[in-house]
PDB file of N, H, CA, C and O in Angstrom:
ATOM      1  N   UNK A   1      12.356  11.171   1.260  1.00  0.00           N
ATOM      2  CA  UNK A   1      12.075  12.108   2.342  1.00  0.00           C
ATOM      3  C   UNK A   1      11.111  11.467   3.334  1.00  0.00           C
ATOM      4  O   UNK A   1      10.295  10.627   2.953  1.00  0.00           O
ATOM      5  N   UNK A   2      11.200  11.853   4.588  1.00  0.00           N
ATOM      6  H   UNK A   2      11.863  12.535   4.897  1.00  0.00           H
ATOM      7  CA  UNK A   2      10.258  11.325   5.572  1.00  0.00           C
ATOM      8  C   UNK A   2       8.847  11.840   5.314  1.00  0.00           C
ATOM      9  O   UNK A   2       8.658  12.865   4.658  1.00  0.00           O
ATOM     10  N   UNK A   3       7.874  11.127   5.829  1.00  0.00           N
ATOM     11  H   UNK A   3       8.028  10.294   6.361  1.00  0.00           H
ATOM     12  CA  UNK A   3       6.491  11.574   5.714  1.00  0.00           C
ATOM     13  C   UNK A   3       6.255  12.731   6.690  1.00  0.00           C
ATOM     14  O   UNK A   3       7.003  12.907   7.652  1.00  0.00           O
ATOM     15  N   UNK A   4       5.228  13.496   6.435  1.00  0.00           N
ATOM     16  H   UNK A   4       4.620  13.353   5.654  1.00  0.00           H
ATOM     17  CA  UNK A   4       4.885  14.596   7.341  1.00  0.00           C
ATOM     18  C   UNK A   4       4.588  14.070   8.742  1.00  0.00           C
ATOM     19  O   UNK A   4       4.956  14.692   9.738  1.00  0.00           O
ATOM     20  N   UNK A   5       3.923  12.925   8.810  1.00  0.00           N
ATOM     21  H   UNK A   5       3.624  12.419   8.001  1.00  0.00           H
ATOM     22  CA  UNK A   5       3.610  12.322  10.111  1.00  0.00           C
ATOM     23  C   UNK A   5       4.886  11.964  10.883  1.00  0.00           C
ATOM     24  O   UNK A   5       4.970  12.193  12.089  1.00  0.00           O
ATOM     25  N   UNK A   6       5.871  11.405  10.184  1.00  0.00           N
ATOM     26  H   UNK A   6       5.802  11.220   9.204  1.00  0.00           H
ATOM     27  CA  UNK A   6       7.152  11.079  10.831  1.00  0.00           C
ATOM     28  C   UNK A   6       7.819  12.325  11.388  1.00  0.00           C
ATOM     29  O   UNK A   6       8.314  12.326  12.515  1.00  0.00           O
ATOM     30  N   UNK A   7       7.829  13.379  10.595  1.00  0.00           N
ATOM     31  H   UNK A   7       7.427  13.378   9.680  1.00  0.00           H
ATOM     32  CA  UNK A   7       8.452  14.625  11.045  1.00  0.00           C
ATOM     33  C   UNK A   7       7.729  15.197  12.253  1.00  0.00           C
ATOM     34  O   UNK A   7       8.358  15.670  13.199  1.00  0.00           O
ATOM     35  N   UNK A   8       6.421  15.151  12.215  1.00  0.00           N
ATOM     36  H   UNK A   8       5.909  14.766  11.447  1.00  0.00           H
ATOM     37  CA  UNK A   8       5.630  15.665  13.330  1.00  0.00           C
ATOM     38  C   UNK A   8       5.936  14.882  14.613  1.00  0.00           C
ATOM     39  O   UNK A   8       6.157  15.470  15.671  1.00  0.00           O
ATOM     40  N   UNK A   9       5.947  13.558  14.504  1.00  0.00           N
ATOM     41  H   UNK A   9       5.768  13.080  13.645  1.00  0.00           H
ATOM     42  CA  UNK A   9       6.240  12.710  15.666  1.00  0.00           C
ATOM     43  C   UNK A   9       7.653  12.948  16.180  1.00  0.00           C
ATOM     44  O   UNK A   9       7.868  13.016  17.390  1.00  0.00           O
ATOM     45  N   UNK A  10       8.616  13.075  15.277  1.00  0.00           N
ATOM     46  H   UNK A  10       8.441  13.019  14.294  1.00  0.00           H
ATOM     47  CA  UNK A  10       9.998  13.305  15.677  1.00  0.00           C
ATOM     48  C   UNK A  10      10.151  14.632  16.405  1.00  0.00           C
ATOM     49  O   UNK A  10      10.858  14.718  17.409  1.00  0.00           O
ATOM     50  N   UNK A  11       9.491  15.664  15.899  1.00  0.00           N
ATOM     51  H   UNK A  11       8.917  15.594  15.083  1.00  0.00           H
ATOM     52  CA  UNK A  11       9.569  16.978  16.543  1.00  0.00           C
ATOM     53  C   UNK A  11       8.903  16.985  17.907  1.00  0.00           C
ATOM     54  O   UNK A  11       9.347  17.684  18.817  1.00  0.00           O
ATOM     55  N   UNK A  12       7.840  16.209  18.050  1.00  0.00           N
ATOM     56  H   UNK A  12       7.479  15.641  17.311  1.00  0.00           H
ATOM     57  CA  UNK A  12       7.135  16.164  19.330  1.00  0.00           C
ATOM     58  C   UNK A  12       7.878  15.310  20.359  1.00  0.00           C
ATOM     59  O   UNK A  12       7.989  15.694  21.523  1.00  0.00           O
ATOM     60  N   UNK A  13       8.381  14.164  19.934  1.00  0.00           N
ATOM     61  H   UNK A  13       8.291  13.852  18.988  1.00  0.00           H
ATOM     62  CA  UNK A  13       8.993  13.236  20.889  1.00  0.00           C
ATOM     63  C   UNK A  13      10.450  13.558  21.191  1.00  0.00           C
ATOM     64  O   UNK A  13      10.952  13.218  22.263  1.00  0.00           O
ATOM     65  N   UNK A  14      11.131  14.210  20.255  1.00  0.00           N
ATOM     66  H   UNK A  14      10.723  14.485  19.384  1.00  0.00           H
ATOM     67  CA  UNK A  14      12.565  14.497  20.390  1.00  0.00           C
ATOM     68  C   UNK A  14      13.374  13.216  20.574  1.00  0.00           C
ATOM     69  O   UNK A  14      14.456  13.247  21.161  1.00  0.00           O
ATOM     70  N   UNK A  15      12.857  12.082  20.073  1.00  0.00           N
ATOM     71  H   UNK A  15      11.978  12.057  19.596  1.00  0.00           H
ATOM     72  CA  UNK A  15      13.528  10.792  20.196  1.00  0.00           C
ATOM     73  C   UNK A  15      13.991  10.364  18.807  1.00  0.00           C
ATOM     74  O   UNK A  15      13.220   9.782  18.044  1.00  0.00           O
ATOM     75  N   UNK A  16      15.246  10.651  18.480  1.00  0.00           N
ATOM     76  H   UNK A  16      15.873  11.124  19.100  1.00  0.00           H
ATOM     77  CA  UNK A  16      15.734  10.374  17.140  1.00  0.00           C
ATOM     78  C   UNK A  16      15.795   8.884  16.845  1.00  0.00           C
ATOM     79  O   UNK A  16      15.608   8.491  15.694  1.00  0.00           O
ATOM     80  N   UNK A  17      16.044   8.054  17.821  1.00  0.00           N
ATOM     81  H   UNK A  17      16.196   8.373  18.757  1.00  0.00           H
ATOM     82  CA  UNK A  17      16.155   6.613  17.565  1.00  0.00           C
ATOM     83  C   UNK A  17      14.832   6.033  17.057  1.00  0.00           C
ATOM     84  O   UNK A  17      14.838   5.137  16.213  1.00  0.00           O
ATOM     85  N   UNK A  18      13.705   6.531  17.559  1.00  0.00           N
ATOM     86  H   UNK A  18      13.701   7.259  18.244  1.00  0.00           H
ATOM     87  CA  UNK A  18      12.398   6.077  17.072  1.00  0.00           C
ATOM     88  C   UNK A  18      12.201   6.555  15.634  1.00  0.00           C
ATOM     89  O   UNK A  18      11.761   5.787  14.779  1.00  0.00           O
ATOM     90  N   UNK A  19      12.521   7.804  15.372  1.00  0.00           N
ATOM     91  H   UNK A  19      12.879   8.428  16.068  1.00  0.00           H
ATOM     92  CA  UNK A  19      12.427   8.362  14.016  1.00  0.00           C
ATOM     93  C   UNK A  19      13.334   7.580  13.064  1.00  0.00           C
ATOM     94  O   UNK A  19      12.926   7.228  11.958  1.00  0.00           O
ATOM     95  N   UNK A  20      14.556   7.315  13.498  1.00  0.00           N
ATOM     96  H   UNK A  20      14.888   7.601  14.396  1.00  0.00           H
ATOM     97  CA  UNK A  20      15.522   6.600  12.668  1.00  0.00           C
ATOM     98  C   UNK A  20      14.983   5.234  12.251  1.00  0.00           C
ATOM     99  O   UNK A  20      15.082   4.862  11.082  1.00  0.00           O
ATOM    100  N   UNK A  21      14.425   4.497  13.178  1.00  0.00           N
ATOM    101  H   UNK A  21      14.345   4.799  14.128  1.00  0.00           H
ATOM    102  CA  UNK A  21      13.876   3.183  12.864  1.00  0.00           C
ATOM    103  C   UNK A  21      12.703   3.289  11.888  1.00  0.00           C
ATOM    104  O   UNK A  21      12.607   2.509  10.941  1.00  0.00           O
ATOM    105  N   UNK A  22      11.829   4.239  12.117  1.00  0.00           N
ATOM    106  H   UNK A  22      11.907   4.873  12.886  1.00  0.00           H
ATOM    107  CA  UNK A  22      10.687   4.445  11.221  1.00  0.00           C
ATOM    108  C   UNK A  22      11.146   4.824   9.819  1.00  0.00           C
ATOM    109  O   UNK A  22      10.599   4.340   8.828  1.00  0.00           O
ATOM    110  N   UNK A  23      12.144   5.683   9.741  1.00  0.00           N
ATOM    111  H   UNK A  23      12.589   6.076  10.546  1.00  0.00           H
ATOM    112  CA  UNK A  23      12.631   6.123   8.438  1.00  0.00           C
ATOM    113  C   UNK A  23      13.320   4.980   7.698  1.00  0.00           C
ATOM    114  O   UNK A  23      13.164   4.846   6.485  1.00  0.00           O
ATOM    115  N   UNK A  24      14.077   4.160   8.414  1.00  0.00           N
ATOM    116  H   UNK A  24      14.204   4.268   9.400  1.00  0.00           H
ATOM    117  CA  UNK A  24      14.715   2.992   7.785  1.00  0.00           C
ATOM    118  C   UNK A  24      13.655   2.040   7.228  1.00  0.00           C
ATOM    119  O   UNK A  24      13.810   1.506   6.130  1.00  0.00           O
ATOM    120  N   UNK A  25      12.596   1.833   7.978  1.00  0.00           N
ATOM    121  H   UNK A  25      12.470   2.266   8.871  1.00  0.00           H
ATOM    122  CA  UNK A  25      11.500   0.984   7.499  1.00  0.00           C
ATOM    123  C   UNK A  25      10.852   1.576   6.254  1.00  0.00           C
ATOM    124  O   UNK A  25      10.469   0.842   5.344  1.00  0.00           O
ATOM    125  N   UNK A  26      10.729   2.887   6.210  1.00  0.00           N
ATOM    126  H   UNK A  26      11.040   3.483   6.950  1.00  0.00           H
ATOM    127  CA  UNK A  26      10.155   3.561   5.050  1.00  0.00           C
ATOM    128  C   UNK A  26      11.046   3.369   3.814  1.00  0.00           C
ATOM    129  O   UNK A  26      10.539   3.141   2.715  1.00  0.00           O
ATOM    130  N   UNK A  27      12.365   3.459   3.991  1.00  0.00           N
ATOM    131  H   UNK A  27      12.776   3.645   4.884  1.00  0.00           H
ATOM    132  CA  UNK A  27      13.273   3.255   2.863  1.00  0.00           C
ATOM    133  C   UNK A  27      13.161   1.833   2.319  1.00  0.00           C
ATOM    134  O   UNK A  27      13.186   1.621   1.107  1.00  0.00           O
ATOM    135  N   UNK A  28      13.038   0.866   3.219  1.00  0.00           N
ATOM    136  H   UNK A  28      13.018   1.039   4.204  1.00  0.00           H
ATOM    137  CA  UNK A  28      12.863  -0.530   2.800  1.00  0.00           C
ATOM    138  C   UNK A  28      11.554  -0.668   2.032  1.00  0.00           C
ATOM    139  O   UNK A  28      11.513  -1.264   0.956  1.00  0.00           O
ATOM    140  N   UNK A  29      10.497  -0.116   2.588  1.00  0.00           N
ATOM    141  H   UNK A  29      10.530   0.368   3.462  1.00  0.00           H
ATOM    142  CA  UNK A  29       9.181  -0.191   1.945  1.00  0.00           C
ATOM    143  C   UNK A  29       9.204   0.445   0.557  1.00  0.00           C
ATOM    144  O   UNK A  29       8.593  -0.071  -0.378  1.00  0.00           O
ATOM    145  N   UNK A  30       9.901   1.552   0.430  1.00  0.00           N
ATOM    146  H   UNK A  30      10.397   1.972   1.190  1.00  0.00           H
ATOM    147  CA  UNK A  30       9.978   2.261  -0.848  1.00  0.00           C
ATOM    148  C   UNK A  30      11.001   1.642  -1.808  1.00  0.00           C
ATOM    149  O   UNK A  30      11.048   2.006  -2.983  1.00  0.00           O
ATOM    150  N   UNK A  31      11.810   0.716  -1.314  1.00  0.00           N
ATOM    151  H   UNK A  31      11.771   0.421  -0.359  1.00  0.00           H
ATOM    152  CA  UNK A  31      12.846   0.045  -2.130  1.00  0.00           C
ATOM    153  C   UNK A  31      13.748   1.058  -2.833  1.00  0.00           C
ATOM    154  O   UNK A  31      13.978   0.965  -4.039  1.00  0.00           O
ATOM    155  N   UNK A  32      14.253   2.019  -2.072  1.00  0.00           N
ATOM    156  H   UNK A  32      14.066   2.095  -1.093  1.00  0.00           H
ATOM    157  CA  UNK A  32      15.044   3.079  -2.701  1.00  0.00           C
ATOM    158  C   UNK A  32      16.330   2.561  -3.331  1.00  0.00           C
ATOM    159  O   UNK A  32      16.907   3.229  -4.189  1.00  0.00           O
ATOM    160  N   UNK A  33      16.783   1.399  -2.926  1.00  0.00           N
ATOM    161  H   UNK A  33      16.315   0.856  -2.229  1.00  0.00           H
ATOM    162  CA  UNK A  33      17.992   0.830  -3.521  1.00  0.00           C
ATOM    163  C   UNK A  33      17.781   0.430  -4.981  1.00  0.00           C
ATOM    164  O   UNK A  33      18.747   0.161  -5.696  1.00  0.00           O
ATOM    165  N   UNK A  34      16.524   0.388  -5.425  1.00  0.00           N
ATOM    166  H   UNK A  34      15.739   0.606  -4.844  1.00  0.00           H
ATOM    167  CA  UNK A  34      16.222   0.056  -6.816  1.00  0.00           C
ATOM    168  C   UNK A  34      16.279   1.264  -7.745  1.00  0.00           C
ATOM    169  O   UNK A  34      16.099   1.125  -8.955  1.00  0.00           O
ATOM    170  N   UNK A  35      16.526   2.440  -7.190  1.00  0.00           N
ATOM    171  H   UNK A  35      16.673   2.553  -6.207  1.00  0.00           H
ATOM    172  CA  UNK A  35      16.710   3.626  -8.035  1.00  0.00           C
ATOM    173  C   UNK A  35      17.940   3.422  -8.915  1.00  0.00           C
ATOM    174  O   UNK A  35      18.929   2.845  -8.462  1.00  0.00           O
ATOM    175  N   UNK A  36      17.898   3.878 -10.144  1.00  0.00           N
ATOM    176  H   UNK A  36      17.095   4.347 -10.512  1.00  0.00           H
ATOM    177  CA  UNK A  36      19.103   3.805 -10.976  1.00  0.00           C
ATOM    178  C   UNK A  36      20.216   4.654 -10.354  1.00  0.00           C
ATOM    179  O   UNK A  36      20.002   5.829 -10.055  1.00  0.00           O
ATOM    180  N   UNK A  37      21.380   4.078 -10.160  1.00  0.00           N
ATOM    181  H   UNK A  37      21.553   3.123 -10.403  1.00  0.00           H
ATOM    182  CA  UNK A  37      22.488   4.787  -9.522  1.00  0.00           C
ATOM    183  C   UNK A  37      22.843   6.078 -10.253  1.00  0.00           C
ATOM    184  O   UNK A  37      23.231   7.061  -9.621  1.00  0.00           O
ATOM    185  N   UNK A  38      22.714   6.081 -11.571  1.00  0.00           N
ATOM    186  H   UNK A  38      22.399   5.283 -12.083  1.00  0.00           H
ATOM    187  CA  UNK A  38      23.095   7.268 -12.326  1.00  0.00           C
ATOM    188  C   UNK A  38      22.206   8.473 -12.012  1.00  0.00           C
ATOM    189  O   UNK A  38      22.595   9.611 -12.278  1.00  0.00           O
ATOM    190  N   UNK A  39      21.023   8.237 -11.451  1.00  0.00           N
ATOM    191  H   UNK A  39      20.707   7.313 -11.235  1.00  0.00           H
ATOM    192  CA  UNK A  39      20.150   9.356 -11.069  1.00  0.00           C
ATOM    193  C   UNK A  39      20.734  10.173  -9.926  1.00  0.00           C
ATOM    194  O   UNK A  39      20.491  11.376  -9.830  1.00  0.00           O
ATOM    195  N   UNK A  40      21.499   9.523  -9.065  1.00  0.00           N
ATOM    196  H   UNK A  40      21.697   8.546  -9.144  1.00  0.00           H
ATOM    197  CA  UNK A  40      22.036  10.247  -7.911  1.00  0.00           C
ATOM    198  C   UNK A  40      23.557  10.268  -7.872  1.00  0.00           C
ATOM    199  O   UNK A  40      24.139  10.701  -6.878  1.00  0.00           O
ATOM    200  N   UNK A  41      24.207   9.813  -8.924  1.00  0.00           N
ATOM    201  H   UNK A  41      23.734   9.461  -9.731  1.00  0.00           H
ATOM    202  CA  UNK A  41      25.664   9.858  -8.981  1.00  0.00           C
ATOM    203  C   UNK A  41      26.135  11.301  -8.873  1.00  0.00           C
ATOM    204  O   UNK A  41      25.772  12.142  -9.695  1.00  0.00           O
ATOM    205  N   UNK A  42      26.935  11.582  -7.868  1.00  0.00           N
ATOM    206  H   UNK A  42      27.230  10.899  -7.200  1.00  0.00           H
ATOM    207  CA  UNK A  42      27.425  12.933  -7.647  1.00  0.00           C
ATOM    208  C   UNK A  42      26.422  13.850  -6.973  1.00  0.00           C
ATOM    209  O   UNK A  42      26.634  15.061  -6.904  1.00  0.00           O
ATOM    210  N   UNK A  43      25.329  13.284  -6.475  1.00  0.00           N
ATOM    211  H   UNK A  43      25.157  12.300  -6.531  1.00  0.00           H
ATOM    212  CA  UNK A  43      24.273  14.089  -5.860  1.00  0.00           C
ATOM    213  C   UNK A  43      24.689  14.621  -4.496  1.00  0.00           C
ATOM    214  O   UNK A  43      25.588  14.090  -3.844  1.00  0.00           O
ATOM    215  N   UNK A  44      24.019  15.669  -4.093  1.00  0.00           N
ATOM    216  H   UNK A  44      23.289  16.100  -4.623  1.00  0.00           H
ATOM    217  CA  UNK A  44      24.183  16.249  -2.769  1.00  0.00           C
ATOM    218  C   UNK A  44      22.820  16.180  -2.088  1.00  0.00           C
ATOM    219  O   UNK A  44      21.854  16.783  -2.556  1.00  0.00           O
ATOM    220  N   UNK A  45      22.746  15.444  -0.985  1.00  0.00           N
ATOM    221  H   UNK A  45      23.530  14.954  -0.605  1.00  0.00           H
ATOM    222  CA  UNK A  45      21.488  15.322  -0.249  1.00  0.00           C
ATOM    223  C   UNK A  45      21.381  16.467   0.745  1.00  0.00           C
ATOM    224  O   UNK A  45      22.329  16.758   1.474  1.00  0.00           O
ATOM    225  N   UNK A  46      20.228  17.110   0.769  1.00  0.00           N
ATOM    226  H   UNK A  46      19.458  16.873   0.176  1.00  0.00           H
ATOM    227  CA  UNK A  46      20.032  18.270   1.627  1.00  0.00           C
ATOM    228  C   UNK A  46      19.007  17.984   2.716  1.00  0.00           C
ATOM    229  O   UNK A  46      18.085  17.189   2.532  1.00  0.00           O
ATOM    230  N   UNK A  47      19.185  18.637   3.833  1.00  0.00           N
ATOM    231  H   UNK A  47      19.934  19.283   3.983  1.00  0.00           H
ATOM    232  CA  UNK A  47      18.295  18.485   4.974  1.00  0.00           C
ATOM    233  C   UNK A  47      18.354  19.768   5.792  1.00  0.00           C
ATOM    234  O   UNK A  47      19.306  20.541   5.682  1.00  0.00           O
ATOM    235  N   UNK A  48      17.349  19.984   6.596  1.00  0.00           N
ATOM    236  H   UNK A  48      16.576  19.356   6.685  1.00  0.00           H
ATOM    237  CA  UNK A  48      17.326  21.196   7.422  1.00  0.00           C
ATOM    238  C   UNK A  48      18.169  21.060   8.693  1.00  0.00           C
ATOM    239  O   UNK A  48      18.447  22.058   9.358  1.00  0.00           O
ATOM    240  N   UNK A  49      18.572  19.849   9.031  1.00  0.00           N
ATOM    241  H   UNK A  49      18.347  19.039   8.491  1.00  0.00           H
ATOM    242  CA  UNK A  49      19.399  19.648  10.230  1.00  0.00           C
ATOM    243  C   UNK A  49      20.825  20.133   9.956  1.00  0.00           C
ATOM    244  O   UNK A  49      21.346  19.960   8.854  1.00  0.00           O
ATOM    245  N   UNK A  50      21.439  20.730  10.952  1.00  0.00           N
ATOM    246  H   UNK A  50      21.016  20.871  11.847  1.00  0.00           H
ATOM    247  CA  UNK A  50      22.788  21.273  10.779  1.00  0.00           C
ATOM    248  C   UNK A  50      23.858  20.190  10.799  1.00  0.00           C
ATOM    249  O   UNK A  50      24.868  20.302  10.105  1.00  0.00           O
ATOM    250  N   UNK A  51      23.644  19.143  11.587  1.00  0.00           N
ATOM    251  H   UNK A  51      22.823  19.052  12.151  1.00  0.00           H
ATOM    252  CA  UNK A  51      24.645  18.090  11.752  1.00  0.00           C
ATOM    253  C   UNK A  51      24.068  16.765  11.273  1.00  0.00           C
ATOM    254  O   UNK A  51      22.862  16.543  11.381  1.00  0.00           O
ATOM    255  N   UNK A  52      24.911  15.880  10.745  1.00  0.00           N
ATOM    256  H   UNK A  52      25.891  16.060  10.658  1.00  0.00           H
ATOM    257  CA  UNK A  52      24.411  14.635  10.167  1.00  0.00           C
ATOM    258  C   UNK A  52      23.940  13.580  11.163  1.00  0.00           C
ATOM    259  O   UNK A  52      23.238  12.650  10.769  1.00  0.00           O
ATOM    260  N   UNK A  53      24.299  13.692  12.425  1.00  0.00           N
ATOM    261  H   UNK A  53      24.870  14.448  12.746  1.00  0.00           H
ATOM    262  CA  UNK A  53      23.958  12.609  13.357  1.00  0.00           C
ATOM    263  C   UNK A  53      22.455  12.476  13.601  1.00  0.00           C
ATOM    264  O   UNK A  53      21.999  11.398  13.981  1.00  0.00           O
ATOM    265  N   UNK A  54      21.686  13.517  13.398  1.00  0.00           N
ATOM    266  H   UNK A  54      22.056  14.393  13.089  1.00  0.00           H
ATOM    267  CA  UNK A  54      20.229  13.438  13.527  1.00  0.00           C
ATOM    268  C   UNK A  54      19.578  13.961  12.249  1.00  0.00           C
ATOM    269  O   UNK A  54      18.839  14.946  12.263  1.00  0.00           O
ATOM    270  N   UNK A  55      19.870  13.285  11.160  1.00  0.00           N
ATOM    271  H   UNK A  55      20.470  12.485  11.149  1.00  0.00           H
ATOM    272  CA  UNK A  55      19.456  13.785   9.862  1.00  0.00           C
ATOM    273  C   UNK A  55      19.074  12.638   8.938  1.00  0.00           C
ATOM    274  O   UNK A  55      19.722  11.591   8.931  1.00  0.00           O
ATOM    275  N   UNK A  56      18.020  12.841   8.162  1.00  0.00           N
ATOM    276  H   UNK A  56      17.493  13.691   8.168  1.00  0.00           H
ATOM    277  CA  UNK A  56      17.607  11.780   7.246  1.00  0.00           C
ATOM    278  C   UNK A  56      18.583  11.602   6.086  1.00  0.00           C
ATOM    279  O   UNK A  56      18.653  10.517   5.508  1.00  0.00           O
ATOM    280  N   UNK A  57      19.333  12.636   5.736  1.00  0.00           N
ATOM    281  H   UNK A  57      19.277  13.517   6.206  1.00  0.00           H
ATOM    282  CA  UNK A  57      20.288  12.488   4.624  1.00  0.00           C
ATOM    283  C   UNK A  57      21.368  11.472   4.967  1.00  0.00           C
ATOM    284  O   UNK A  57      21.804  10.715   4.100  1.00  0.00           O
ATOM    285  N   UNK A  58      21.799  11.448   6.215  1.00  0.00           N
ATOM    286  H   UNK A  58      21.445  12.063   6.920  1.00  0.00           H
ATOM    287  CA  UNK A  58      22.778  10.456   6.647  1.00  0.00           C
ATOM    288  C   UNK A  58      22.184   9.064   6.555  1.00  0.00           C
ATOM    289  O   UNK A  58      22.850   8.126   6.115  1.00  0.00           O
ATOM    290  N   UNK A  59      20.933   8.928   6.969  1.00  0.00           N
ATOM    291  H   UNK A  59      20.393   9.690   7.327  1.00  0.00           H
ATOM    292  CA  UNK A  59      20.282   7.625   6.929  1.00  0.00           C
ATOM    293  C   UNK A  59      20.158   7.115   5.494  1.00  0.00           C
ATOM    294  O   UNK A  59      20.376   5.932   5.236  1.00  0.00           O
ATOM    295  N   UNK A  60      19.812   7.993   4.568  1.00  0.00           N
ATOM    296  H   UNK A  60      19.635   8.955   4.778  1.00  0.00           H
ATOM    297  CA  UNK A  60      19.701   7.614   3.159  1.00  0.00           C
ATOM    298  C   UNK A  60      21.071   7.199   2.621  1.00  0.00           C
ATOM    299  O   UNK A  60      21.200   6.151   1.990  1.00  0.00           O
ATOM    300  N   UNK A  61      22.077   8.011   2.867  1.00  0.00           N
ATOM    301  H   UNK A  61      21.972   8.863   3.380  1.00  0.00           H
ATOM    302  CA  UNK A  61      23.425   7.714   2.364  1.00  0.00           C
ATOM    303  C   UNK A  61      23.948   6.399   2.927  1.00  0.00           C
ATOM    304  O   UNK A  61      24.505   5.588   2.187  1.00  0.00           O
ATOM    305  N   UNK A  62      23.775   6.180   4.223  1.00  0.00           N
ATOM    306  H   UNK A  62      23.322   6.839   4.824  1.00  0.00           H
ATOM    307  CA  UNK A  62      24.255   4.939   4.835  1.00  0.00           C
ATOM    308  C   UNK A  62      23.479   3.726   4.335  1.00  0.00           C
ATOM    309  O   UNK A  62      24.053   2.655   4.140  1.00  0.00           O
ATOM    310  N   UNK A  63      22.186   3.891   4.129  1.00  0.00           N
ATOM    311  H   UNK A  63      21.720   4.761   4.287  1.00  0.00           H
ATOM    312  CA  UNK A  63      21.360   2.790   3.617  1.00  0.00           C
ATOM    313  C   UNK A  63      21.826   2.398   2.215  1.00  0.00           C
ATOM    314  O   UNK A  63      22.010   1.215   1.927  1.00  0.00           O
ATOM    315  N   UNK A  64      22.018   3.395   1.344  1.00  0.00           N
ATOM    316  H   UNK A  64      21.868   4.356   1.579  1.00  0.00           H
ATOM    317  CA  UNK A  64      22.455   3.095  -0.018  1.00  0.00           C
ATOM    318  C   UNK A  64      23.881   2.550  -0.036  1.00  0.00           C
ATOM    319  O   UNK A  64      24.204   1.689  -0.855  1.00  0.00           O
ATOM    320  N   UNK A  65      24.719   3.036   0.844  1.00  0.00           N
ATOM    321  H   UNK A  65      24.457   3.735   1.509  1.00  0.00           H
ATOM    322  CA  UNK A  65      26.075   2.510   0.944  1.00  0.00           C
ATOM    323  C   UNK A  65      26.039   1.027   1.338  1.00  0.00           C
ATOM    324  O   UNK A  65      26.795   0.216   0.803  1.00  0.00           O
ATOM    325  N   UNK A  66      25.168   0.692   2.263  1.00  0.00           N
ATOM    326  H   UNK A  66      24.554   1.351   2.697  1.00  0.00           H
ATOM    327  CA  UNK A  66      25.019  -0.698   2.693  1.00  0.00           C
ATOM    328  C   UNK A  66      24.501  -1.568   1.547  1.00  0.00           C
ATOM    329  O   UNK A  66      24.978  -2.685   1.349  1.00  0.00           O
ATOM    330  N   UNK A  67      23.532  -1.061   0.797  1.00  0.00           N
ATOM    331  H   UNK A  67      23.144  -0.153   0.958  1.00  0.00           H
ATOM    332  CA  UNK A  67      22.921  -1.833  -0.287  1.00  0.00           C
ATOM    333  C   UNK A  67      23.813  -1.908  -1.523  1.00  0.00           C
ATOM    334  O   UNK A  67      23.921  -2.966  -2.143  1.00  0.00           O
ATOM    335  N   UNK A  68      24.452  -0.798  -1.888  1.00  0.00           N
ATOM    336  H   UNK A  68      24.365   0.061  -1.384  1.00  0.00           H
ATOM    337  CA  UNK A  68      25.221  -0.730  -3.122  1.00  0.00           C
ATOM    338  C   UNK A  68      26.710  -0.995  -2.909  1.00  0.00           C
ATOM    339  O   UNK A  68      27.380  -1.547  -3.782  1.00  0.00           O
ATOM    340  N   UNK A  69      27.221  -0.602  -1.747  1.00  0.00           N
ATOM    341  H   UNK A  69      26.677  -0.154  -1.038  1.00  0.00           H
ATOM    342  CA  UNK A  69      28.618  -0.848  -1.433  1.00  0.00           C
ATOM    343  C   UNK A  69      29.615   0.150  -1.990  1.00  0.00           C
ATOM    344  O   UNK A  69      30.724   0.243  -1.462  1.00  0.00           O
ATOM    345  N   UNK A  70      29.287   0.885  -3.006  1.00  0.00           N
ATOM    346  H   UNK A  70      28.386   0.810  -3.434  1.00  0.00           H
ATOM    347  CA  UNK A  70      30.251   1.791  -3.623  1.00  0.00           C
ATOM    348  C   UNK A  70      29.819   3.258  -3.519  1.00  0.00           C
ATOM    349  O   UNK A  70      29.980   4.035  -4.460  1.00  0.00           O
ATOM    350  N   UNK A  71      29.274   3.613  -2.372  1.00  0.00           N
ATOM    351  H   UNK A  71      29.142   2.982  -1.607  1.00  0.00           H
ATOM    352  CA  UNK A  71      28.806   4.980  -2.138  1.00  0.00           C
ATOM    353  C   UNK A  71      29.812   5.687  -1.234  1.00  0.00           C
ATOM    354  O   UNK A  71      30.136   5.205  -0.148  1.00  0.00           O
ATOM    355  N   UNK A  72      30.300   6.834  -1.695  1.00  0.00           N
ATOM    356  H   UNK A  72      30.037   7.226  -2.577  1.00  0.00           H
ATOM    357  CA  UNK A  72      31.186   7.636  -0.866  1.00  0.00           C
ATOM    358  C   UNK A  72      30.365   8.693  -0.163  1.00  0.00           C
ATOM    359  O   UNK A  72      29.629   9.441  -0.807  1.00  0.00           O
ATOM    360  N   UNK A  73      30.482   8.762   1.161  1.00  0.00           N
ATOM    361  H   UNK A  73      31.079   8.154   1.684  1.00  0.00           H
ATOM    362  CA  UNK A  73      29.726   9.735   1.950  1.00  0.00           C
ATOM    363  C   UNK A  73      30.677  10.812   2.445  1.00  0.00           C
ATOM    364  O   UNK A  73      31.667  10.530   3.120  1.00  0.00           O
ATOM    365  N   UNK A  74      30.356  12.052   2.095  1.00  0.00           N
ATOM    366  H   UNK A  74      29.552  12.282   1.546  1.00  0.00           H
ATOM    367  CA  UNK A  74      31.141  13.201   2.552  1.00  0.00           C
ATOM    368  C   UNK A  74      30.153  14.185   3.176  1.00  0.00           C
ATOM    369  O   UNK A  74      29.259  14.684   2.493  1.00  0.00           O
ATOM    370  N   UNK A  75      30.310  14.461   4.452  1.00  0.00           N
ATOM    371  H   UNK A  75      31.037  14.056   5.006  1.00  0.00           H
ATOM    372  CA  UNK A  75      29.453  15.443   5.121  1.00  0.00           C
ATOM    373  C   UNK A  75      30.091  16.816   4.985  1.00  0.00           C
ATOM    374  O   UNK A  75      31.250  17.016   5.348  1.00  0.00           O
ATOM    375  N   UNK A  76      29.326  17.748   4.460  1.00  0.00           N
ATOM    376  H   UNK A  76      28.385  17.585   4.165  1.00  0.00           H
ATOM    377  CA  UNK A  76      29.828  19.114   4.243  1.00  0.00           C
ATOM    378  C   UNK A  76      29.582  20.003   5.430  1.00  0.00           C
ATOM    379  O   UNK A  76      29.943  21.179   5.406  1.00  0.00           O
TER     380      UNK A  76
END
């Protein structure tokens, strides 16, 4: 999940590209690709955004898909 500071900045600036870059850097820093895949196999990522284009769940799914290669992304 993004930090409270990231969310605050994103809400104030309304600039998703800046938020997106910051969040990607946070995922790298946290090394989320090292999570055991079985922990999230079949998981559903939730977010308060209605559409995936400006949502951290999309960023997480795409990041893990890039790192793991065998991630299926389905937006509900």
